[in-house]
N, C-alpha and C positions, 0 to 999 in steps of 0.2 A: 504493499499500499505506500509506504515512503518513498519509494523508487519510483512508483508511478506519479504520485504528487509531484516530485522533484522533477520528472522529464517531461510531465505532459501539461503542466501549468506553465506558462509562459514567466509569470509575475514571480514565481517560486524558483522557477529555473533562474532566471536573470540575477535576481537578489544573491543565490547560491555561488553563481559563477565569479560575481563582483566580490562577494566575501573572501571566495577563494584566492583570488586576486590581490585582495590586500592582505589577508594572512601569510599569503605565500611570499610577497614583497618584504612584509617585516621581518617573517623568520630567517629571509637571505640575507640579513646583516646582524652581526652580532650587537653592535652599538645600538641599531634601532630596536632589536629588542631589549634591550637595558633602557632605553628610551621610553618604551610602551609600558614595560612593567613599572616604572618611576611613577607613571600617570595612573596606572590601574591597580597600584597597591599590591606589587608582585604577582597578580593574577594574570594566567595564559588565556589566550583567544580559543585555542585549538582543544577541543575535548574529545578524546576517542571514546567510541560506544559499541556496542555489540556488535552492529552493521554498519556499513559504508555509509547509507542514507541516515540512520540514525546518529552518527558522527556529523554529518553538516548540518542536523537541524539542532543539535546539542551546541555546537558551535555557533549556529546563528544566536542561540540564546545567550552565550557568553558576549556576542559582539551587541545585544540588545542591551544587558546589564552593564556594559563600559562604554554605552553610546556617548555619553557627556565628557566622558574621560579620554576617548579617543578623538573627538572634536577639539578638545582643549589642547591633547598633544600636535595636532597638525595646526594650530594656531599660536603654538607658544614660541617662544623666542629661541629656545635650543633647535625645535625645528626650522623656524626661518634661518638662523645661523649655519645649518647644517648642510652637506652636500645633498641630502636627499630631497631637500625644498626645491633644488635646482635641476633635480633629473627628472627626465619626462614621465618616467613611472611613479616617481615620488609625487609629481602633480597630480599624475591621476588617482594615487591613492587619497591625496587630499581633497580632491575634486568628488571622490565618490564619500568619504565621509562627511563632507559638508553638505550633500545633496539630499535634500529632504524625501526624495522618491526611493533611494536607498533604504532609509529607515521606515518608511511606509510600507515597503513591500516584506521587509524582515520581519514587522508587526504584523502582516498579513499571512504570512508563510507560518510563523509560530503559532499563531491563533487556529491553524488549520491542522497543525501536525502534533502540539505538544499533549494533547490527550493520548494521540497514537503512540507516542515516545513512552508514556507512562505505560500502557498496555503491553508494549513490546517489553519494558523492565519488568514488568509482573510476570509473565510468561515465561522469562528467561532466569527467574529466581531459582535457587539451588536448594533454598531451606525447605520450602513447602510447595507441594504439586498446586498448579492453578487449573487443574480441569475444572472445580467447583465455581470459579470466578470468572471466566474468560467470556461465558455469554453475558453475564451481568456489564463486565468491563467494556465490553463493545458498545452494548445498548447507552452506558454513561459517557462513552466517549463521544457519540454522535450526538448528545443531549448538549454536551459541554460546546461541540463545535458550533452547534446550533444558537446556544445563548450567547456565545461569544459574539457573533454577529448580529444580536437583537433581533433573530427569526428573520432575517432579510436572506430568502434563499439564493438569491442570485450572486452572493458571495460563495456560499458552499455547496450549492447543488451538484457542480462538477467533481467535488471531492466525496460526495455521498454516493455517486454514481460508481467512482473507483474502489471505494469501501464496499460497497453490495455486490460488486463484480467479483473480486477477491473474495470476500467473505462466503457467497454462495458457492463458487466453483472450486474453492481449493480449502477454505477452512470452517465452513459452519459442517459439523457432524452430529448425528444422534447423542454421541458421547457430552458432546458439549450440552445439549439441552438436558440429558439426564444428571450431569453435574450441576446444573443450574437448578433442579428440582432438588437435588438430593443435598445441596448446600446449606445449613440451617440458618447461616448468618443471612443469607438472602431470602430464603423462602417463607420465615416467619415475619418478616417484616411487612409482606403484603401477600400472604398464601392466595387470596382470591383471584389476585390478577395472574399468578402464574398457573392457576388450576384453570383458568379461562383461556389461557394461551394455548390454540391448538399446536403450533409448532413445537412449542415444549413438551407437551404431552405426547404428541405422536412420536417424538425422539425419544423419551423416556421409554414408551411401550416397545420400541423397536429394539431397545438397547436390553430390557428384560428377557425379551423372546432371543436375541442373539446370544446372550451368556449365560442363560439358564441351561444348566446340563441336562434337563428332563422337562417334561410338560407340566408334570406334579410339583416343582421347583418354581415353576413359572407362575402357576396358580397359586402358590403360597405366598410368593412376594407381591403378587397383585392384590391378595387379601389383606396384607401387612401394610400396604400404603395408608390404609384409613387411619391405621393407629398414629402413624407418622403424621399423616395431615392434621389430625385434631388435639396432637400433642398429648397423647394418652400414654397410659404406664409410666416408664421410667423417663419417658421424654418428656412429662411434664413436672417432674421434681425441680427442685430449685436449682441445684446447681447446673442442671442440664439447660435450665432457662438462662442462666447466668453467663455461662461459659459458651452460649452458641457464637459470638462473635471473637471470644478470646482464644478459643482453640482452633487447630486446623481442622476442616470438616472431616478428614479422615480419622484422626484421632476422638473427635466429639462422636463419630459413631462407634468406635471402639468401645468408648466409655460408657455410653448410653443407649447401645440399639440391642442390648440382650433381651428385650421383650419380644424383639422380632428378628430372629437369628438369620433367617434366610435374607432379609432385605438387609440387614447389616453386614453379612458378607458381601452380597452385591454392592453395596454403598462403597465399602471399603475400597473394593477391587477398581470402581468407576474413578474413586476420588483420589486414588494412588496414582493416577496416570499422570504425566506430563504433556505439556502443550507446544514444545518446542523441541527442535533438533539440535540445540546450540552446544549441549552437553556431549554429544555425540561428536562435532566438529571439533571441540575442544580435546576430547581424547584422541581426536587422529593428529593434533598438533603434538600432543605428547608422545605418540606413535613415532613421528618424524623426526623428533629430538631423540629419541633413544635410537632408532633404526637408522644409523649412519653408514656411511662407506666402510668405515673402521668397525664398526659393530653389526655388520649384515650377515653374521653368522650366529646370532643367537637364535636357539629354539623357540618356538612359536610359543610354547608354554610359558617359557621364562619370559619372553616378550610380554605376553599377555599380563604377567604377574607383575612386572615391573611398571605397566602404564598402569594397572589396576592401583600400585602403591603411590605412585606419583601422583596419579590424579587427585586420590583422596586424601593424601598429605596436604596438597595445594587447598581443596576445598575445606579441609578442617583448619588449616591456617586462616583463611577467609573467614570463618564463621565465627571462629574465637576473637578476630579482630573487630567482626560487626556487631557483637554482643547478641542478646536475644531475642530482640525485637521482632515483631511479625513483619517481614516484608510485604506481605500482601494487605493493603489498605486501600479500599475503592474509593475513600474520600479523596485521596490524591489525585486521581482522575478528575472530580469534579473542581478540586483548587488549583490544578496546573496552570491556569492562565492568570492567576490573580495577580503575578508581577507584570500583565500588560497592561498600564497606567492611561498611554494614548490611545486615540482613536484613528481610523484612517483618511479623515476627512483633512482638506489642505489647511484648513484654517486652525485646527487644532496644533498641527505640527509648526505651523507659524508662531503659535506663542510659546513655543519652548523656550525656556529663558537661560541664558548663560549663567548668571549669577543670580542667586535668590535676592529677593529685594530691589533689583534693579530691572530695567525697561529694555535692556538689551535682549534681543531674541537670536538664536541661530541660523533663522532666515537672513537677518540683517548681516550677520557675520558672511554668510555664504554669498549675499550679494557684493558685500564688501570686498571678498577676496576674489571675485570674478568666476565663481564656480558657475554661474547662470549665463555667462557670456559664451559665444561660439568660439571653439577652440581650433587654433590656426596649427597646423603643422605642414612643414616645408621640406622639402628633399635638394640637396646642392645639386647645381648644374654644372659646376666649374671644378671642382676636386676629383681627380683621379688618382690613381695608384701608378707609382713606378714613373712611367714615361710622359705622365701628365694626361693619356687617353681616359675618357670615361666610359665607365661600364653602362650598360642599360638599366642597371639599377638607380644610377644617379643622374638621369636625366631629368632635365628641370620639368618638373609637375608639383601642381599644390594640391594638398587634399585639406578640404574643409569640412568640418564635422560640427554638428550642434550638440551640446551637452549631453541632451536626452538619448544620443546614440550611443552613448557609454553603455547601455543596456548590454550590448554585445562586446566581449572582451576582445580588446584590440591590442595585438601585440607590438611591441617598440625593440627592433635591433640594431646593432651597431653594424654599419656597413662596412668599414674597413678596420676596425679595430683601434681607432684612435680615441675612442671614446667621446667624440662629439659631433659625429654625423650619424643620422637614425632616418630609417624609411618606416613608414607605417604599415603595417601586415595585419594579418588577421589569424588569432590564435596562434602569434609567433612563427607562423607558416605562409610567408608572403609567396 
């Protein structure tokens, strides 16, 4: 879903490319990295995550958090006195960071993807299986996106199409619906809503039929569903009610499902499943680390044992560092956009103040620094190599570009290596 959003929605694709350009330019110079960290209080911009596109959107979040600090950096005296202020790519970095459209597109992108990144983190957790949460998490993610745009569907309808397409053809399975029903922290919040949901109930009955070893067990499980729905027997004791949201669903069923043994076994089996193959991919990485050219004669059984030990040691170490908090909190999905204080309208961004208590806005700083003016880039027609003959790349032509055309990444490369003669290219491939 994140990859489709990053590739198919032009505003999102554009701001990712421009953010990558800024990030790449800054991290290409040690001095510039130190200057950036001085203004961001030692915070980095790039934040690696579980997938490539999650990394892109989490990095955009870092840009959003450091918005004013980055703007102050490129308008500071240290920047103006540095070599980067006179470099063509450095001028482009300053132009991007001072341009309102870049920050509007970041806000738009994060409102679309923030809830989905939270769901990705949820299903990638290693402490507790997420099968009982994925169905509700996707519903809440869509609701959060909708509310972020005040239910103006022209802003999010395309994203909902992307989410529904991936959900229906790849992700939505009866197991997700069964886990949704059997999760006490979700079911008892609004049992009538879930019982009236045809999709959820159909998925539940399909799972029972598929996983039951016999018709007799199938019938017993169906009979015991009424006890769970009405919170009768052990399900209704004080401890079971208090710990519905505190214990993981599988542990809750193991503790309080004794009055319905067949349903208990079925519920634990479903709720113990994972929703992500990321752990398997991490296992492959460990395998590649162990099975090298110098160690390619390891017996398969020994290699399997070494992968098992190494992976579980790393997982145990992470769990000790993280503490005992439950990583699955659905409320985080609802609150993941709370740091987005601005709106997408131009007039709101135009009123962003540089300093609190003063009238100076970032829009005025941008106009004063010329970021809204047309950019003129020329190529020399007189300088050549060696014997003075000019090449086809040096023939005098002038390229005129409007600032808004910086939506596309423009590559700038040195022609003859002397550091002062440039041509205009596209993606550094003229």
